[in-house]
N, C-alpha and C positions, 0 to 999 in steps of 0.2 A: 435304468437311470442311476440307481444307487452305485452300480458297478462302475459306470462311466465317471461319476463324481470321485469315486475312490481312486481311479486311474489318474484323473486330473490332479488330485491331491498328491499322489505319489510323484508325478512328474514335477509338480511345483516344489516338492521337498528336495528332489534331486537337483533341480535348478538352483534352489537356494543354497544347497551345500556347495555347489560349484562356485557360487559367488562369494560365500563366506570363507571357504577354506583358504584361498590365497591371502585373505586379510589377516586371519588369525593363525595361519600356519597349519599345513596339513600334518596330521599325526603320522608316524611311521606305520606303514602297512605291514601285515604279517610277512609278506613276501619280500619286503625291502631287506637288503643284506645288512648285516652288522659289519662295519668296516673296521679292520684292525690295521693300524698304520705303523710303519717303522722305516728307518733307513738301513741299508745293508751294503757292505763292502763287496761289490761285484767286479770292481777293477782296482788296481793298485796293489800295495804291498801285502795286504791280508785277504785278497780276493779269494784265494784257495779256500779259506775258512768260511768266508761269507757265502760262497756258492753252495757249500755243504749245508749251511743253515737255511738257505732258501728252500732247498729240497726238503729238509726236516719240517719246516713250517708249512710247506705245501702238503706234506703227508698228514700233519696235524689238522689242517683245514679240511682236507678230504675226509678224514675220519670223523670229525665233528659233524660235517654236513651229511655224511652217510647215516648218522644217528638223529637227524632232524634239526641240526644247527644249534644255535644258542637262542633261548627264549622263543623257540619256534621259527627263527629266522636264519637264513644261510649266512655263513661267514665268508667275507671277501677280504683278501689281503691287498693292501695298498702300500707300495714301497717304491723307493728310489735308490739309485746307486750313489753312495756318498764318496766313492772313489778312494776309500781308505784315508780320507782327508778330513780331519776334524773341522776345518773351516767351512766345509759344505753342510755340516750337520744342522746348525741352528736354522738356516734357511729352509731345509727340508722339513724339520719338525714344525716350523711356523706354517708352512704350506699344508702339511698334513692336518693341522688343527684348524686353521682359519679358512683355507680354501677347499680342501677335500672334505673337511668336517668329519674326520674319522670318529668313530664311537669309542674306540679303545686304542691303546698304544702298547707296543712292545719295543725292546731294544733301547738304544742301538746295540750292535755287537762291538765289543772291544772297549777297553778302558779309554783310549784317546777320544773315541767318538761319543761314548756315554757321558764323559765329563763335559763335552761341548753341548750336549742335548739338554742336560738337566735345567739350566736357567730358563729355557723356553718352556719346558714342561712345568716348572714351578710357577711361572708367570700365568699359566692357564689352569693351574690347580688340577692337573691330570695325574693319573697313576701309570707307572710303567714298570716293566720287569726287564732290566738290562741283561744281556747274554754274555757271560764270560768277561765281565768288566770287574776290575779289582779296586776296592778302596775309594770309589767315587763319592759315596755319600758321607765320607768323613769330612769333606769340604762343605757340604750343603745341609746335612742333618734334616733332610726332607722326608716327612712321614709317609709320602706316597711313592717312594722309590724302593724297589726291591731288586735283589740280585738273583741271577741264575748262575751261580758258581759255588764251588764246594769249600771256599776258604773259611766260612763261618765268621764269628764275631772278632777273631784275631785280625782279620783284614790283611793288611800288607805283610805282617809277620808270618802268616800261614804259608806264603809262597816260598819260604826258605827255612822254616823252623826244623823240618825234617832233615834237610840237607846238613845243617850244622849239628843236629842231634846225632846223625850218623858219623860225622867227623869227630865229634867229642867222644864217641864210643870206641874209637880206634886206640890201639896200644902199640907203641907210644902215641899219645895224643898229638896231632899236628898243632902248630903254634901260630902260624901267620896266614893272612888272607889277602887276596887281591879281588877287588870288585870291579867289573867292567859292565857298562850299561849304555844302551842307546839314549841319546838326549831327547826322550819323548815320554809322554805321560805314563804309560804302562811300565816301561823299563825303569824309569826313575822311581816309581812307586815300589816296584819289586826290590830295587837296590836299597831304598830306605829301610824296608823290612829286614834285608840281609844285614845291614849295618847294626840294627838293633839286636838281632839274633846272634850275630858273631860276637858282639861286645858282651852280651849276657852270658854267652857260653865260655867266655874267657879267652877268646882269640884276639890277636893283635892285627889290625888292618894296616898293611904296609903299602898298599896301592889301591887307589879309589879314583877312577877316571871314567868319564863318559865320552862318547864319540858322536859326531853329527849323524843324523839318520840317512844322510846322502852318501855316507862312506861306502866305498866299493872295494877298496884295497885294505884288508885287515892285517896284512903282515906287519906293518909298523905298530899297530895296536898290540898285537900279541908279542912282538919283540920287546915292547916296553914292559909288558907283564913278565916276560921271561927274565928281563934284567933285574926286576925286583925280587925274583926268586922266592915266591910265596909257596907255602905248603899246600894251600887250597886256592882254587880259582873259581869264583862264582860269577856267572855271566847272565845278564838279563837282555835278551835279544829277540828281534822279530824274525820272521822266516828268512828273508834274503840275507840278513846279517848272520844268522845261525850257520848257514852254509859257508859263508866266507870265514867265519871265526874257526869253525871246525877244520876246514882245509888249511888255514894259516897255521893253526896250532900243530897240525901234522907236519907241515912243510918245514917249520923251524925247529921241530923236535921238542915241543913243550911237554915236560913230564913232571907236573906237580904231583903231590900225593893224592889229590882229589880234584876232579874237574867236572863242571856241569852248572846247573842252576835252573832258571826259568827260560829255557831256550825254546820258544814257541814253535820254531820250525821243526823241531824234533817230535812234535805231535802229529806231523803231516806225513802220511805214508809215502808219497812220491819222494819227499826229501830223504826219508829213511832209506828208501831204495837207492837213491842217488849216492848217498854217502857210504852205505854198506858197512864194511869192517872198520871204517874210520870212526864209527860210533862206539866201538868197544871201550868200556870203562867209564863212559860219561853217565853221570847221575842227574836225572831231571825230575821236575815236579809234574805230576799228572793229576787229572780229576776223574778219569774213567779208564778202566783197563779191562781186557778180557780175562776175568778171573771168576771162580764160582761165587765169591762174595759180592760180585757186582752183576749177577744175573737177575736183575730186578724184573718183576712182571711186565711183560710187553716190550722190553728193550730189544730182545732178539728179533722179534717181528719187525720193529721199526728199522733196525739196522739191515735186516735182510731186504726189505723193500727199498731202503736207500741204496743199497749196493746194486740192485737191479737198475735203478734210475741213473746211478753214477757211472755205469759202464759206458765207456766211450766218450765221456764228457771231459776228460783231461783234468779231473779233480780226484781227490782222495777216494780210492775204491773201497775203503773199509769204513771210515767215518767215526771211529770210536771216540775221538777227543772232542768232537763238536756236535755231531748230530743228536745224541741223546739230550743234550742241554737245550738245543733249539726246540725240540719237540716238547720237552718238559716245561719250558716257559709258556708255551701255548696251553698245556694241560693246567697249569696253575691259574692262568687267566680264565680259562673256561670253567673251572671248578668254582672260582670266585663269583663269576656271573651267575652260575647255576645256584650257588648257595645264597646269594643275595636276591636272586630274581630281578636283577637291576643292572643298568649301565652307569649308575651314579658312582663317580670316582671316589667320593668320600666313603660310601658304603663298601666299595670294593677294597679299598685300602684297609679299612677297619677289619673287614672279614679276613684279609690275608694276614694281618697281624695276630689273629686269634684262632686260627685253624691249621690243621695238618693237611697236607696235600699229597695224594698218592700219584707218583709219577714214574716214568721209565728210568729215572736216576735215583729211585728210592723215595721214601717218605721225607717230606720237607716241612719244617716249621721255621718261622721267621723270628729273628730277634728284633729289638726295638728299632735298630737302624736299617732294617730291611735286608740284612745279611742272614744267611742260614744260621739257625740257632746252634746246630751241631756241625762242626767242620768235617770234611772227608777228603782232604788232600793226601796224595800219595807221593812217594819217591821211589823211582825205579832205576835200574842200571842196565845199560846195554851190555850183553855178554855173548861172545862167540857168534857175532852176526855174520851170516854167509852172504856173499855177493849175489844179487839178482834173485833173491828168494822172497816172494810176497807172502807166502803162507806162514813164514816164521813170525810175521807181525800180526797175523790173524789170531793165533793162539797164545801170543804173549810168551812163547818159549824162550826168546832171546832178550826178554825184558822183565825179569822177575821183580816183584814188589819187595823193597827193602824196609820200608817204613810207612805207616806205623806198625807196631808189632802185631796187632790184631788182624792185619791184612797181609802179613808177610808171606811171600811164596818162594823166597830164595835168600842167599847170603851175599854180602858185598865182596867183590874182588878188590883188594886193597894192597898196595897202593895202585894208583891209576895205571902205571907202567906195566904192572903184572897182568892187567886185562888185555894188553896189546900184544902179548906173546902168543 
């Protein structure tokens, strides 16, 4: 009888819990996934980069889940294609937060999209780590926004400081500068920094123009630059623009003393393969390169696994410029959750401001505005590029690091025309 009564009591307790739980809200079960939400450019102008980052974040999720997940729960990625279009981003983040009810946020990828997401994220008091977005928080000063990009507290100026430092070191020093940029958030931000650095280094800006993002014929753009006859040409461009600008410069015979800038397309291996020797002499900003000083713990394994997954996918087969940063964003988020033992966004942000994170792009600490406390941007130059050779981009042999000095692996060929011989 006693056993029977205990069973009745147990059944009653279960029934009561089923009645009460919907009223008061069921707590998350240990097996419920922790949802990490973001938008990603899977179509449109920067889809080549977004597709790399999706693989990187998938590798991070798999690695976290193989070790038991976060807080004993598996990680699930919830994401939508923003089509490389900033106007799509606010709606996506609103849906992630209010409909999908994600626990954590990442991204978005790229400056244009991150700038569009922040107002929604601020409204909901959530924390995020944008991926390869530049200078976004200078507009918002939001304490729960963090960067996964190597520019550091300098922000916009870091994207060109090394470029103009290299120019200033030449003898005789070049004097005049042309700045060409797409009329879009990232490229305008990069051009802003270029103006500041050029002026501070004593250069005279004699041409400064933007072009519509819809531009497909760049011959008129580059002819206008040629007519100004600058010593230095600094370009801030997206992947499709980069190809058009490099080809147009070659076709019209543009020969400034120095040519390059933040040409995002030249971070993508298929575009490098497409342009081949046309790249010779161009100086660009990089964040990650195949060099001994960048062989951080775990990065080779991540890149090797990415390269297996990327095979046959019509995306970058190497992934140096984007994959490590996507994976590292996940690592920072996971370490913050583990360190706080919480999904509370205030606690996560406070933890991220006061701790160092071990990642595949090296140790990261954050400054007050969510930028890296220590910058690590690089400038490289394409030299002696052979046509149709993928392996030359794997080992960095045709793209030595010129700046900063502590990472230097080669010397600059100057002027630009000398590298074309």
